[in-house]
All heavy atoms as an XYZ file, in Angstrom:
644
protein
N       1.191     -2.322    -13.038
C       2.012     -1.171    -12.752
C       3.477     -1.606    -12.660
O       3.803     -2.565    -11.981
C       1.564     -0.525    -11.443
C       2.444      0.593    -10.985
S       1.793      1.315     -9.466
C       2.217      2.991     -9.747
N       4.326     -0.892    -13.333
C       5.754     -1.195    -13.298
C       6.435     -0.397    -12.192
O       6.196      0.798    -12.025
C       6.394     -0.833    -14.637
O       7.794     -0.950    -14.544
N       7.286     -1.069    -11.451
C       8.065     -0.407    -10.408
C       9.519     -0.233    -10.831
O      10.350      0.172    -10.030
C       7.979     -1.205     -9.103
C       6.620     -1.134     -8.473
C       5.724     -2.175     -8.622
C       6.239     -0.030     -7.741
C       4.461     -2.110     -8.033
C       4.985      0.042     -7.160
C       4.091     -1.001     -7.311
N       9.819     -0.524    -12.088
C      11.170     -0.398    -12.609
C      11.705      1.013    -12.359
O      11.071      1.998    -12.723
C      11.168     -0.701    -14.112
C      12.526     -0.692    -14.768
C      13.354     -1.912    -14.396
O      12.822     -2.975    -14.137
N      14.649     -1.753    -14.391
N      12.851      1.100    -11.702
C      13.532      2.364    -11.399
C      12.730      3.311    -10.506
O      13.012      4.507    -10.469
C      13.962      3.078    -12.675
C      14.992      2.280    -13.422
O      15.907      1.719    -12.829
N      14.838      2.190    -14.729
N      11.745      2.795     -9.801
C      10.977      3.601     -8.852
C      11.544      3.400     -7.459
O      11.986      2.306     -7.103
C       9.501      3.196     -8.841
C       8.798      3.366    -10.160
C       8.588      4.808    -10.488
C       7.753      4.926    -11.759
N       7.774      6.245    -12.300
N      11.525      4.441     -6.656
C      11.924      4.345     -5.255
C      10.654      4.100     -4.456
O       9.750      4.932     -4.435
C      12.638      5.624     -4.775
C      13.013      5.495     -3.308
C      13.868      5.900     -5.634
N      10.602      2.929     -3.824
C       9.392      2.480     -3.141
C       9.675      2.321     -1.648
O      10.644      1.670     -1.258
C       8.919      1.126     -3.724
C       7.639      0.677     -3.056
C       8.741      1.215     -5.231
N       8.837      2.922     -0.814
C       8.936      2.789      0.638
C       7.980      1.686      1.074
O       6.794      1.703      0.723
C       8.583      4.115      1.348
C       8.537      3.924      2.856
C       9.585      5.193      0.977
N       8.517      0.735      1.849
C       7.714     -0.410      2.296
C       7.870     -0.554      3.803
O       8.983     -0.715      4.300
C       8.163     -1.702      1.600
C       8.057     -1.536      0.086
C       7.337     -2.887      2.084
C       8.864     -2.522     -0.702
N       6.771     -0.488      4.514
C       6.795     -0.666      5.967
C       6.408     -2.105      6.301
O       5.800     -2.803      5.492
C       5.841      0.322      6.655
O       4.512      0.075      6.201
C       6.233      1.760      6.352
N       6.796     -2.546      7.480
C       6.481     -3.911      7.897
C       7.187     -4.948      7.054
O       6.684     -6.042      6.833
N       8.387     -4.618      6.582
C       9.090     -5.461      5.619
C       9.840     -6.634      6.231
O      10.443     -7.417      5.514
C      10.061     -4.604      4.800
N       9.791     -6.776      7.549
C      10.538     -7.875      8.161
C       9.805     -9.206      8.084
O      10.403    -10.250      8.338
C      10.887     -7.543      9.614
O       9.727     -7.262     10.356
N       8.520     -9.199      7.689
C       7.784    -10.458      7.564
C       6.500    -10.260      6.765
O       6.117     -9.133      6.451
C       7.438    -11.021      8.951
O       6.540    -10.160      9.616
N       5.872    -11.352      6.451
C       4.543    -11.346      5.839
C       4.448    -10.604      4.514
O       5.332    -10.689      3.667
N       3.370     -9.868      4.373
C       3.100     -9.150      3.127
C       4.178     -8.105      2.859
O       4.622     -7.945      1.722
C       1.698     -8.502      3.164
C       0.633     -9.601      3.174
C       1.500     -7.569      1.971
C      -0.773     -9.104      3.423
N       4.618     -7.397      3.890
C       5.661     -6.391      3.711
C       6.935     -7.000      3.148
O       7.571     -6.427      2.264
N       7.310     -8.159      3.640
C       8.501     -8.850      3.151
C       8.315     -9.245      1.690
O       9.224     -9.081      0.872
C       8.782    -10.081      4.010
C      10.016    -10.848      3.607
C      10.257    -12.008      4.556
C      11.464    -12.826      4.175
N      11.687    -13.920      5.155
N       7.153     -9.754      1.356
C       6.874    -10.143     -0.028
C       6.920     -8.935     -0.954
O       7.486     -9.004     -2.044
C       5.517    -10.839     -0.115
N       6.358     -7.834     -0.509
C       6.357     -6.624     -1.331
C       7.770     -6.077     -1.483
O       8.137     -5.549     -2.531
C       5.391     -5.561     -0.749
C       5.502     -4.252     -1.510
C       3.954     -6.065     -0.782
N       8.599     -6.219     -0.451
C       9.989     -5.741     -0.523
C      10.738     -6.407     -1.668
O      11.686     -5.849     -2.205
C      10.705     -5.993      0.801
N      10.288     -7.543     -2.067
C      10.937     -8.242     -3.172
C      10.686     -7.563     -4.516
O      11.182     -8.009     -5.551
C      10.501     -9.697     -3.181
C      11.040    -10.412     -1.943
C      10.692    -11.869     -1.909
N      11.349    -12.497     -0.762
C      10.736    -13.303      0.074
N       9.458    -13.598     -0.090
N      11.401    -13.834      1.075
N       9.942     -6.442     -4.512
C       9.817     -5.623     -5.720
C      11.189     -5.201     -6.219
O      11.375     -4.920     -7.399
C       8.998     -4.351     -5.440
C       7.499     -4.487     -5.306
C       6.903     -3.176     -4.811
C       6.892     -4.867     -6.640
N      12.135     -5.155     -5.303
C      13.492     -4.775     -5.677
C      14.030     -5.694     -6.760
O      14.810     -5.275     -7.613
C      14.405     -4.804     -4.456
N      13.601     -6.935     -6.744
C      14.058     -7.880     -7.747
C      13.481     -7.564     -9.124
O      13.942     -8.085    -10.124
C      13.695     -9.306     -7.333
C      14.413     -9.746     -6.064
C      13.969    -11.125     -5.648
C      14.599    -11.517     -4.328
N      14.113    -12.818     -3.865
N      12.466     -6.695     -9.173
C      11.846     -6.275    -10.430
C      12.356     -4.908    -10.863
O      11.765     -4.268    -11.719
C      10.334     -6.245    -10.287
C       9.731     -7.592     -9.980
C       8.233     -7.497     -9.754
O       7.585     -6.524    -10.122
N       7.670     -8.515     -9.139
N      13.437     -4.455    -10.238
C      14.043     -3.203    -10.660
C      13.698     -1.986     -9.824
O      14.122     -0.883    -10.138
N      12.937     -2.175     -8.763
C      12.627     -1.050     -7.874
C      13.793     -0.829     -6.912
O      14.543     -1.744     -6.602
C      11.358     -1.329     -7.082
N      13.939      0.389     -6.453
C      14.842      0.709     -5.356
C      13.952      0.748     -4.121
O      12.944      1.459     -4.121
C      15.512      2.065     -5.557
C      16.217      2.192     -6.881
C      15.884      3.197     -7.756
C      17.204      1.294     -7.256
C      16.532      3.328     -8.967
C      17.861      1.409     -8.464
C      17.522      2.434     -9.327
N      14.276     -0.013     -3.091
C      13.371     -0.091     -1.948
C      13.991      0.490     -0.690
O      15.180      0.347     -0.435
C      12.869     -1.529     -1.693
C      12.012     -2.015     -2.852
C      14.001     -2.497     -1.443
N      13.133      1.158      0.063
C      13.467      1.660      1.396
C      12.511      0.928      2.322
O      11.301      1.140      2.252
C      13.267      3.182      1.505
C      13.754      3.683      2.848
C      13.955      3.914      0.359
N      13.054      0.030      3.134
C      12.209     -0.826      3.953
C      12.345     -0.490      5.432
O      13.371      0.028      5.869
C      12.516     -2.316      3.707
C      13.966     -2.667      4.051
C      12.195     -2.692      2.264
C      14.307     -4.149      3.935
N      11.283     -0.779      6.165
C      11.324     -0.593      7.617
C      10.617     -1.750      8.294
O       9.786     -2.435      7.698
C      10.677      0.729      8.026
O       9.277      0.654      7.882
N      10.980     -1.934      9.544
C      10.360     -2.961     10.365
C      10.872     -2.842     11.784
O      11.879     -2.189     12.043
N      10.175     -3.464     12.703
C      10.538     -3.363     14.122
C      11.551     -4.407     14.551
O      12.278     -4.199     15.514
C       9.288     -3.481     14.989
C       8.345     -2.296     14.811
C       7.094     -2.482     15.595
N       6.359     -3.615     15.007
C       5.350     -4.227     15.568
N       4.928     -3.861     16.752
N       4.732     -5.216     14.962
N      11.596     -5.526     13.862
C      12.481     -6.617     14.288
C      13.809     -6.527     13.543
O      13.898     -6.856     12.362
C      11.797     -7.954     14.059
C      10.552     -8.088     14.957
C       9.849     -9.402     14.804
N       9.381     -9.547     13.430
C       9.449    -10.680     12.739
N       9.960    -11.762     13.273
N       8.995    -10.735     11.512
N      14.819     -6.060     14.251
C      16.121     -5.744     13.649
C      16.713     -6.919     12.872
O      17.086     -6.772     11.701
C      17.091     -5.284     14.730
C      18.435     -4.876     14.207
C      19.321     -4.287     15.288
O      18.885     -4.136     16.448
O      20.472     -3.965     14.956
N      16.820     -8.062     13.509
C      17.454     -9.207     12.856
C      16.697     -9.608     11.585
O      17.309     -9.853     10.532
C      17.552    -10.392     13.819
C      18.162    -11.603     13.199
N      19.513    -11.703     12.926
C      17.603    -12.754     12.757
C      19.750    -12.867     12.354
N      18.609    -13.533     12.249
N      15.394     -9.677     11.680
C      14.584    -10.087     10.523
C      14.684     -9.070      9.392
O      14.791     -9.443      8.214
C      13.128    -10.280     10.942
N      14.679     -7.777      9.727
C      14.767     -6.744      8.696
C      16.134     -6.768      8.021
O      16.226     -6.646      6.795
C      14.492     -5.361      9.302
C      14.355     -4.242      8.278
C      13.131     -4.457      7.397
C      14.264     -2.899      8.982
N      17.178     -6.939      8.814
C      18.523     -7.021      8.231
C      18.639     -8.231      7.303
O      19.289     -8.158      6.263
C      19.576     -7.072      9.325
C      19.730     -5.739     10.028
C      20.650     -5.785     11.231
O      20.935     -6.892     11.751
O      21.084     -4.700     11.648
N      17.992     -9.317      7.662
C      17.997    -10.517      6.814
C      17.317    -10.237      5.473
O      17.821    -10.633      4.416
C      17.289    -11.660      7.543
C      17.376    -12.984      6.841
C      16.749    -14.083      7.667
O      17.178    -14.286      8.822
O      15.819    -14.733      7.153
N      16.186     -9.556      5.502
C      15.486     -9.195      4.262
C      16.372     -8.269      3.428
O      16.502     -8.459      2.209
C      14.120     -8.525      4.566
C      13.490     -7.975      3.295
C      13.184     -9.513      5.243
N      17.000     -7.287      4.059
C      17.877     -6.364      3.335
C      19.043     -7.110      2.688
O      19.392     -6.840      1.533
C      18.390     -5.275      4.270
N      19.640     -8.065      3.411
C      20.743     -8.857      2.845
C      20.266     -9.690      1.650
O      20.962     -9.807      0.645
C      21.349     -9.773      3.902
C      22.359     -9.086      4.787
C      23.147    -10.085      5.630
N      22.307    -10.921      6.476
C      21.898    -10.586      7.695
N      22.252     -9.424      8.210
N      21.149    -11.402      8.404
N      19.072    -10.271      1.782
C      18.522    -11.068      0.685
C      18.362    -10.213     -0.569
O      18.746    -10.614     -1.670
C      17.166    -11.649      1.088
C      16.458    -12.382     -0.032
C      15.009    -12.726      0.296
O      14.664    -12.832      1.486
O      14.246    -12.891     -0.658
N      17.804     -9.032     -0.401
C      17.600     -8.133     -1.535
C      18.944     -7.684     -2.098
O      19.170     -7.707     -3.310
C      16.750     -6.919     -1.111
C      15.317     -7.379     -0.803
C      16.754     -5.838     -2.197
C      14.476     -6.345     -0.091
N      19.855     -7.306     -1.221
C      21.178     -6.837     -1.631
C      21.932     -7.929     -2.401
O      22.644     -7.633     -3.361
C      21.966     -6.389     -0.405
C      23.251     -5.698     -0.770
O      23.202     -4.689     -1.507
O      24.317     -6.160     -0.315
N      21.762     -9.182     -2.009
C      22.477    -10.278     -2.659
C      22.062    -10.474     -4.112
O      22.778    -11.109     -4.886
C      22.292    -11.582     -1.885
O      20.988    -12.090     -2.071
N      20.912     -9.928     -4.498
C      20.451    -10.034     -5.884
C      21.024     -8.916     -6.749
O      20.789     -8.881     -7.945
C      18.912     -9.979     -5.975
O      18.461     -8.669     -5.620
C      18.257    -11.032     -5.097
N      21.731     -7.983     -6.106
C      22.258     -6.833     -6.839
C      21.303     -5.659     -6.842
O      21.609     -4.598     -7.385
N      20.133     -5.840     -6.241
C      19.153     -4.765     -6.166
C      19.581     -3.756     -5.100
O      20.393     -4.057     -4.230
C      17.776     -5.329     -5.831
N      19.010     -2.580     -5.146
C      19.377     -1.534     -4.199
C      18.335     -1.438     -3.095
O      17.134     -1.363     -3.359
C      19.522     -0.211     -4.929
C      20.706     -0.299     -5.912
C      20.960      0.953     -6.662
N      21.235      2.058     -5.766
C      21.203      3.319     -6.149
N      20.932      3.628     -7.394
N      21.454      4.288     -5.284
N      18.829     -1.422     -1.853
C      17.949     -1.409     -0.687
C      18.554     -0.549      0.408
O      19.771     -0.500      0.579
C      17.690     -2.849     -0.182
C      18.971     -3.533      0.234
C      16.676     -2.878      0.943
N      17.690      0.146      1.118
C      18.058      0.866      2.335
C      17.037      0.464      3.381
O      15.898      0.106      3.047
C      18.020      2.367      2.104
N      17.441      0.496      4.655
C      16.471      0.104      5.675
C      16.605      0.932      6.937
O      17.655      1.476      7.233
C      16.577     -1.391      5.991
C      17.851     -1.828      6.676
C      17.915     -1.917      8.062
C      18.981     -2.163      5.946
C      19.075     -2.333      8.699
C      20.134     -2.583      6.571
C      20.176     -2.666      7.956
O      21.330     -3.068      8.577
N      15.479      1.017      7.654
C      15.390      1.726      8.929
C      14.652      0.815      9.893
O      13.556      0.338      9.594
C      14.640      3.066      8.780
C      14.365      3.697     10.124
C      15.416      4.010      7.878
N      15.262      0.587     11.037
C      14.654     -0.254     12.063
C      13.832      0.612     12.995
O      14.298      1.650     13.463
C      15.744     -1.007     12.844
C      16.531     -1.893     11.889
C      15.142     -1.807     13.993
C      17.866     -2.322     12.401
N      12.595      0.189     13.254
C      11.752      0.914     14.192
C      10.293      0.847     13.812
O       9.916      0.305     12.773
N       9.476      1.409     14.670
C       8.027      1.443     14.499
C       7.662      2.787     13.887
O       7.878      3.834     14.508
C       7.368      1.267     15.865
C       5.862      1.183     15.799
O       5.269      1.621     14.774
O       5.274      0.690     16.763
N       7.102      2.770     12.683
C       6.827      4.047     12.014
C       5.687      4.835     12.640
O       5.427      5.953     12.225
C       6.604      3.894     10.504
C       5.368      3.065     10.213
C       7.823      3.358      9.823
C       4.729      3.433      8.918
N       5.030      4.287     13.647
C       4.058      5.111     14.367
C       4.781      6.158     15.219
O       4.170      7.114     15.672
C       3.126      4.254     15.228
O       3.837      3.644     16.291
N       6.088      5.971     15.393
C       6.935      6.963     16.062
C       7.351      7.985     15.010
O       8.016      7.633     14.029
C       8.160      6.265     16.650
C       9.142      7.207     17.315
O       9.173      8.418     16.993
O       9.920      6.731     18.159
N       6.980      9.250     15.165
C       7.309     10.269     14.158
C       8.798     10.356     13.828
O       9.161     10.621     12.680
C       6.805     11.571     14.776
C       5.737     11.141     15.730
C       6.190      9.814     16.261
N       9.656     10.112     14.792
C      11.095     10.176     14.523
C      11.538      9.039     13.604
O      12.389      9.234     12.729
C      11.892     10.141     15.827
C      11.731     11.406     16.643
C      12.466     11.331     17.961
O      12.738     10.259     18.489
N      12.791     12.500     18.503
N      10.965      7.875     13.772
C      11.282      6.742     12.899
C      10.750      7.012     11.498
O      11.440      6.770     10.496
C      10.725      5.420     13.462
C      10.924      4.268     12.476
C      11.367      5.092     14.799
N       9.539      7.526     11.404
C       8.958      7.857     10.097
C       9.825      8.886      9.375
O      10.086      8.760      8.173
C       7.530      8.368     10.266
N      10.293      9.877     10.089
C      11.161     10.905      9.495
C      12.481     10.285      9.033
O      12.976     10.611      7.949
C      11.416     12.022     10.495
C      12.301     13.130      9.967
C      11.720     13.902      8.798
O      10.475     13.971      8.656
O      12.512     14.437      8.004
N      13.067      9.395      9.839
C      14.313      8.726      9.440
C      14.110      7.900      8.171
O      14.988      7.857      7.307
C      14.832      7.815     10.559
C      15.629      8.529     11.587
C      16.495      7.623     12.475
N      16.154      6.235     12.558
C      15.536      5.653     13.589
N      15.161      6.364     14.636
N      15.287      4.357     13.588
N      12.957      7.262      8.055
C      12.646      6.461      6.877
C      12.629      7.342      5.625
O      13.229      7.012      4.603
C      11.309      5.744      7.068
C      10.854      4.805      5.961
C      11.821      3.642      5.792
C       9.461      4.284      6.267
N      11.957      8.460      5.721
C      11.897      9.403      4.598
C      13.288      9.925      4.268
O      13.703      9.944      3.105
C      10.933     10.562      4.919
C       9.502     10.036      5.000
C      11.056     11.677      3.876
C       8.528     10.989      5.651
N      14.017     10.350      5.287
C      15.348     10.894      5.064
C      16.302      9.860      4.466
O      17.136     10.195      3.628
C      15.924     11.470      6.361
C      15.226     12.739      6.814
C      15.194     13.802      5.732
O      16.175     14.077      5.063
N      14.017     14.400      5.547
N      16.188      8.613      4.889
C      17.034      7.554      4.335
C      16.766      7.381      2.846
O      17.685      7.250      2.049
C      16.807      6.237      5.080
C      17.716      5.122      4.645
C      19.178      5.350      4.963
O      19.502      6.123      5.883
O      20.024      4.740      4.278
N      15.493      7.394      2.474
C      15.149      7.276      1.055
C      15.676      8.435      0.243
O      16.243      8.251     -0.840
N      15.525      9.636      0.770
C      15.991     10.819      0.056
C      17.508     10.862     -0.043
O      18.058     11.191     -1.108
C      15.464     12.087      0.728
C      13.950     12.279      0.675
C      13.537     13.500      1.496
C      13.467     12.390     -0.760
N      18.194     10.537      1.043
C      19.652     10.606      1.005
C      20.253      9.483      0.163
O      21.247      9.683     -0.518
C      20.237     10.610      2.411
O      20.055      9.373      3.038
N      19.656      8.324      0.197
C      20.208      7.180     -0.543
C      19.856      7.206     -2.018
O      20.675      6.895     -2.869
C      19.698      5.892      0.106
C      20.192      4.628     -0.506
C      21.593      4.289     -0.008
N      22.157      3.179     -0.713
C      22.048      1.918     -0.332
N      21.403      1.608      0.758
N      22.582      0.974     -1.061
N      18.598      7.582     -2.334
C      18.138      7.500     -3.712
C      17.734      8.834     -4.325
O      17.412      8.896     -5.512
C      16.972      6.511     -3.812
C      17.315      5.140     -3.302
C      16.656      4.607     -2.208
C      18.301      4.377     -3.907
C      16.962      3.344     -1.731
C      18.630      3.113     -3.432
C      17.952      2.593     -2.358
N      17.699      9.895     -3.527
C      17.406     11.224     -4.058
C      15.937     11.562     -4.217
O      15.587     12.695     -4.530
N      15.077     10.583     -3.962
C      13.643     10.838     -4.119
C      12.865      9.645     -3.541
O      13.449      8.611     -3.258
C      13.259     11.018     -5.577
C      13.427      9.754     -6.409
C      13.125      9.995     -7.895
N      12.921      8.756     -8.595
C      13.877      7.938     -9.014
N      15.142      8.225     -8.783
N      13.566      6.827     -9.645
N      11.569      9.819     -3.413
C      10.656      8.722     -3.092
C       9.526      8.836     -4.088
O       8.912      9.889     -4.235
C      10.126      8.831     -1.638
C      11.277      8.655     -0.666
C       9.032      7.795     -1.406
C      10.916      8.909      0.777
N       9.255      7.733     -4.786
C       8.221      7.760     -5.812
C       6.863      7.284     -5.315
O       5.842      7.845     -5.678
C       8.634      6.894     -7.009
C       9.836      7.491     -7.746
O       9.838      8.696     -8.016
O      10.782      6.733     -8.010
N       6.854      6.229     -4.499
C       5.570      5.636     -4.143
C       5.695      4.709     -2.943
O       6.779      4.337     -2.536
C       4.983      4.855     -5.342
O       3.639      4.481     -5.063
C       5.795      3.628     -5.669
N       4.554      4.358     -2.405
C       4.420      3.265     -1.464
C       3.358      2.338     -2.043
O       2.390      2.814     -2.627
C       3.985      3.746     -0.064
O       2.727      4.386     -0.162
C       5.002      4.699      0.535
N       3.554      1.027     -1.932
C       2.544      0.117     -2.520
C       1.261      0.117     -1.721
O       1.194      0.507     -0.613
C       3.217     -1.235     -2.479
C       4.369     -1.124     -1.587
C       4.658      0.324     -1.387
């Protein structure tokens, strides 16, 4: 499956599998990432941004409805749509 030019929402992106999946941005995806650990998530966002890829992020636990809503809104406002979650 190609993620080229797709807007992908990735939760748990501050470490582990979520962080690895966030690197889809390097394959041409636009990523909206979230995670609970602010410093770690910002580091992942900077890494992705440094490649020239497009990234937006929301800090927080998506089990909180307000955080989940912010994640969706960030994707829509930044990229105009959300295509998929891996």
